[in-house]
C-alpha positions in Angstrom: 0.1 0.0 -0.1 1.3 3.5 -0.9 2.8 5.4 1.9 2.8 9.2 2.4 3.2 11.7 5.2 0.3 12.1 7.6 -0.1 15.2 9.7 -2.0 15.2 13.0 -2.8 18.8 14.2 -3.0 19.4 17.8 -3.6 22.1 20.4 -0.5 24.0 21.4 1.3 22.1 24.1 -0.2 18.6 23.5 2.2 17.6 20.8 4.4 15.2 22.9 1.3 13.5 24.1 0.0 12.9 20.6 3.5 11.7 19.7 3.1 9.0 22.4 -0.3 7.9 21.0 1.2 7.6 17.3 3.9 5.4 18.7 1.4 3.3 20.6 -0.4 2.7 17.2 3.0 1.2 16.0 4.4 4.3 13.9 7.4 6.5 14.3 7.1 10.3 14.0 9.2 12.0 11.5 8.7 15.6 12.7 7.1 17.6 15.6 6.4 21.2 15.3 4.0 23.6 17.0 0.6 22.4 16.7 1.4 19.3 14.3 2.9 15.7 14.5 4.0 14.1 11.3 4.7 10.4 10.5 4.9 8.2 7.5 1.9 5.9 6.8 -0.7 4.5 4.3 -4.6 4.6 4.3 -4.6 1.9 7.0 -2.8 4.4 9.2 -5.2 7.3 8.2 -8.2 4.9 9.4 -6.4 4.0 12.7 -5.3 7.6 13.5 -8.9 8.9 13.0 -10.3 6.2 15.1 -7.8 6.1 17.9 -6.1 9.4 18.4 -7.6 11.2 21.4 -5.4 14.2 21.8 -5.2 15.4 18.1 -7.6 17.6 16.2 -7.4 16.5 12.6 -5.7 13.7 10.5 -4.3 15.3 7.2 -2.7 13.7 4.2 0.3 15.9 3.1 0.3 16.1 -0.6 3.0 18.8 -1.4 5.4 21.2 0.3 7.4 23.9 -1.4 8.5 27.6 -1.1 6.5 30.4 -2.8 7.0 34.0 -2.7 4.9 35.0 -5.7 1.4 34.0 -6.7 2.7 32.7 -9.9 5.0 30.3 -8.0 2.1 29.3 -5.8 0.0 28.6 -8.9 2.5 26.6 -10.8 3.8 24.4 -7.9 0.2 23.7 -6.9 -0.9 22.9 -10.3 2.1 20.5 -10.8 0.9 18.2 -8.0 -0.9 15.0 -9.2 -4.2 15.9 -7.7 -6.0 13.3 -10.0 -4.5 10.6 -7.9 -6.8 11.7 -5.0 -9.7 13.8 -6.5 -12.2 12.4 -9.1 -14.0 14.4 -11.7 -17.1 14.6 -9.5 -15.5 15.2 -6.2 -15.6 18.6 -4.3 -12.4 20.2 -3.4 -12.9 23.2 -1.2 -9.9 25.3 0.0 -9.2 26.8 3.3 -6.0 27.7 5.3 -3.8 30.4 6.8 -0.8 32.5 6.2 1.8 33.5 8.9 5.1 35.5 8.4 4.9 35.1 4.7 5.2 37.5 1.7 1.9 35.9 0.2 -0.2 37.3 3.3 -3.6 37.5 1.8 -5.4 34.2 2.7 -8.2 35.1 0.3 -6.0 35.4 -2.7 -3.9 32.3 -1.8 -7.2 30.4 -1.4 -8.4 31.5 -4.8 -5.2 30.8 -6.5 -4.8 27.2 -5.0 -8.4 26.4 -6.2 -7.8 27.7 -9.6 -4.5 25.7 -9.9 -6.1 22.4 -8.7 -9.1 22.9 -10.9 -6.8 23.4 -14.0 -4.6 20.3 -12.9 -7.7 18.1 -12.6 -9.2 19.6 -15.9 -6.2 18.5 -17.9 -6.2 15.0 -16.4 -10.0 14.3 -16.4 -10.5 16.3 -19.7 -13.4 18.3 -18.4 -13.7 22.1 -18.1 -16.4 22.3 -15.4 -16.6 20.5 -12.0 -20.1 19.8 -10.5 -18.3 18.9 -7.1 -21.3 16.7 -6.2 -19.2 13.8 -4.9 -16.9 13.1 -2.0 -15.5 16.2 -0.3 -11.7 16.4 -0.3 -11.1 19.5 2.0 -7.9 21.1 0.8 -6.0 22.6 3.8 -3.1 24.9 3.1 -0.5 26.5 5.5 1.8 29.3 4.6 4.5 29.7 7.3 7.7 31.8 6.6 7.0 31.3 2.8 6.8 27.5 3.1 3.6 26.2 1.6 2.1 22.9 2.8 -1.0 21.4 0.8 -3.0 18.8 2.7 -6.2 16.9 2.3 -8.3 16.7 5.5 -9.4 13.1 6.2 -11.5 13.8 9.4 -14.2 16.0 8.5 -15.5 17.3 11.7 -12.7 17.9 14.4 -11.6 14.7 16.3 -12.8 16.3 19.5 -16.3 15.7 18.3 -16.6 12.1 19.5 -20.2 12.0 19.1 -21.3 11.3 22.8 -21.8 14.8 23.9 -25.3 15.6 22.8 -25.7 18.4 25.2 -23.1 20.4 27.0 -22.8 23.2 29.6 -22.0 26.9 28.7 -18.1 26.5 28.5 -17.3 22.9 27.7 -13.9 21.6 27.7 -12.6 20.1 24.4 -12.5 16.3 24.7 -9.1 16.3 23.2 -7.6 18.6 26.0 -9.6 16.4 28.7 -8.0 13.3 27.3 -4.5 14.9 27.5 -5.0 15.9 31.1 -5.8 12.3 32.0 -2.9 11.0 29.8 -0.4 13.5 31.7 -1.7 12.5 35.1 -0.5 9.4 37.2 -3.9 8.2 37.8 -4.2 4.2 37.8 -7.4 2.6 37.4 -7.1 0.7 40.6 -7.7 3.8 42.5 -10.5 6.6 42.3 -10.5 9.5 40.2 -12.7 12.6 40.9 -13.6 15.6 38.9 -15.3 18.1 41.3 -16.1 20.5 38.5 -17.3 18.1 36.0 -19.6 20.2 33.8 -20.9 18.0 31.1 -18.7 15.2 32.2 -15.8 15.4 29.7 -12.9 14.6 31.9 -14.6 11.6 33.7 -15.8 10.3 30.5 -12.4 10.5 28.7 -10.8 8.9 31.6 -13.3 5.9 31.5 -12.7 5.6 27.8 -9.0 5.6 28.1 -8.8 3.0 30.8 -11.3 0.8 29.3 -9.5 1.1 25.8 -12.7 2.4 24.0 -11.6 4.1 20.7 -12.8 7.7 20.7 -13.9 7.6 17.1 -16.2 4.7 17.3 -19.5 6.6 17.4 -18.9 9.1 14.4 -18.3 9.3 10.7 -15.2 10.7 8.9 -14.6 12.4 5.7 -12.4 9.4 4.4 -15.3 7.0 4.5 -16.4 8.7 1.1 -12.9 8.6 -0.4 -12.4 6.4 -3.6 -9.1 5.4 -2.1 -11.0 3.8 1.0 -11.3 0.1 1.3 -14.5 0.0 3.3 -13.8 -3.8 4.1 -10.5 -2.9 5.8 -12.1 0.0 7.6 -14.9 -2.2 9.0 -12.4 -4.8 10.1 -10.5 -2.0 12.0 -13.6 -0.8 13.7 -14.6 -4.4 14.6 -11.0 -5.1 16.1 -11.5 -1.7 18.0 -14.8 -2.8 19.5 -13.5 -6.3 20.5 -10.3 -4.6 22.2 -12.4 -3.0 25.1 -11.1 -3.9 28.4 -13.3 -5.3 31.1 -12.2 -3.6 34.2 -13.9 -2.0 37.0 -13.5 1.9 37.6 -14.2 4.3 40.5 -14.7 7.6 38.9 -17.0 10.4 40.5 -18.1 13.5 38.6 -19.2 16.4 40.8 -20.9 19.6 40.0 -22.7 22.2 42.1 -25.4 22.6 39.3 -28.2 19.8 39.3 -29.0 20.3 35.6 -25.4 20.0 34.7 -25.0 16.8 36.7 -27.9 15.2 34.6 -26.1 16.3 31.3 -22.9 14.6 32.5 -25.0 11.4 33.3 -26.6 11.3 29.8 -23.2 11.9 28.1 -21.5 9.2 30.0 -24.4 6.9 29.1 -24.1 8.0 25.3 -20.4 7.1 25.5 -20.8 3.7 26.9 -19.3 4.4 30.3 -22.4 5.2 32.4 -21.9 2.2 34.7 -18.3 3.5 35.6 -18.8 7.3 35.9 -20.8 8.5 38.9 -22.1 12.1 38.6 -23.6 13.7 41.7 -24.5 17.2 42.8 -22.0 18.6 45.4 -19.8 21.6 46.2 -16.1 21.2 45.5 -15.3 23.4 48.6 -17.1 20.9 50.9 -17.1 17.4 49.3 -15.3 14.7 51.3 -13.8 11.3 50.5 -13.1 8.2 52.7 -10.5 7.0 50.2 -6.8 7.4 51.1 -5.4 7.6 47.6 -6.7 9.0 44.3 -6.4 11.6 41.6 -8.3 14.8 41.2 -8.3 16.1 37.5 -10.5 19.2 36.9 -11.2 22.5 35.0 -12.5 25.0 37.5 -14.0 28.3 36.4 -11.4 30.9 35.3 -13.4 34.1 35.3 -13.0 36.8 32.7 -14.2 40.1 34.2 -12.7 41.6 37.4 -15.5 40.5 39.7 -15.5 37.0 38.2 -11.7 36.8 38.7 -12.0 37.7 42.3 -14.7 35.3 43.0 -12.8 32.6 41.1 -9.8 33.3 43.3 -11.9 33.1 46.5 -13.1 29.7 45.1 -9.5 28.6 44.6 -8.7 29.4 48.2 -11.8 27.5 49.5 -11.0 24.3 47.5 -7.2 24.6 48.6 -8.3 24.3 52.1 -10.8 21.4 51.5 -8.2 19.5 49.4 -5.7 19.8 52.3 -7.8 17.0 53.9 -7.1 14.7 50.8 -3.4 14.9 51.6 -2.4 11.7 49.8 -4.1 12.4 46.6 -2.7 13.9 43.4 -4.3 17.1 41.7 -4.1 18.0 38.1 -6.0 21.5 37.8 -6.0 23.6 34.7 -6.8 27.4 34.7 -5.7 30.7 33.2 -5.4 32.4 36.4 -1.7 33.1 37.1 -2.4 33.7 40.9 -3.7 30.0 41.2 -1.0 28.6 43.4 -1.0 31.6 45.8 -4.7 31.2 46.1 -4.7 27.5 46.3 -2.2 27.7 49.2 0.4 25.4 47.7 3.1 25.4 45.0 2.7 22.9 42.2 5.2 20.2 41.7 5.2 20.8 38.1 3.5 23.3 35.8 2.7 22.8 32.0 1.6 25.5 29.5 -1.5 24.4 27.6 -4.2 26.1 25.6 -7.9 25.8 26.2 -9.0 27.0 22.8 -7.5 30.3 22.3 -7.0 30.7 26.3 -3.4 30.5 27.6 -3.7 28.1 30.6 -1.3 26.3 33.0 -1.9 22.7 34.2 -1.0 22.7 37.8 0.4 19.2 38.9 0.4 18.5 42.6 1.9 15.0 43.2 0.4 12.9 46.0 2.0 9.9 47.8 2.6 6.8 45.6 -0.2 4.4 46.4 0.5 0.9 47.4 0.3 -1.8 44.8 -3.0 -3.7 44.8 
């Protein structure tokens, strides 16, 4: 099977976590840049990456890379790509992308030129002058960074964070990909409890349950590549069947707490939709007051950040109060993400480790407090 470069885009700060996932699938990465991880693979690798990658945003096939400082160069080099190997005469090929620190700064002009170049290339090979674009959608992605052009085909369709289980969410949901990364970065062992005292729509507990039970995050959704002419549907169905059969039968102790009763019900419904309703226990409670009888465990949470001055002060008061409460959970580990730079001071404890992450466009820190190593069970 033909091999090519596959790019997985990520949120900034999650690249190393995605690298580990790629290697677990049996592939070696060839390059790691801000927001993207590249490895060599074939269509089977495309199927598996879309199905199994938890911390990436999209799976893209790189079809070309070159330098262009004039629109003529951009047109001619784009046209020279063998687009007919991918795109049929009835297929759609919309174009979108971005330009950073490049002479060709106009995204709209680059978009139009790339579209025209692809159309002319396909017109010569398919011997047609008009494209209906009623078939499969081959979304063309381009990036221009310091005059280096990368042309890619999106195989995912909707972003990979859209697993399919979250039918309803609260006002500010955490992306599934970021929630999964927080779990992957934590020391949580399934033999011990995990608690999210700010669970919202349940994303962190659900992702944790799916990771430990080895449930593929892409099982309940469809992908753009399923309509590609290059897709071997028999192979794809076999890969999905193997994924379904690989689920681990292990018990889990995961609690999902929120102060709002309606939000707790949303978390419960989402956990059921994800197939982990039996392992995630949502309940109404106040993070400032909840207690546990368990000696060891892990807290992973995304408390409110606050945006306006009054909200920030209120959030900082909340951090102080949960810090006092969590002192009673002295052997537990805590992984807490927030954009508030005063978090450690408010929480009353300096983190053992701090990692810069982005929640959407919000620059955050993942504060990591290490508890005692639990005994082996």
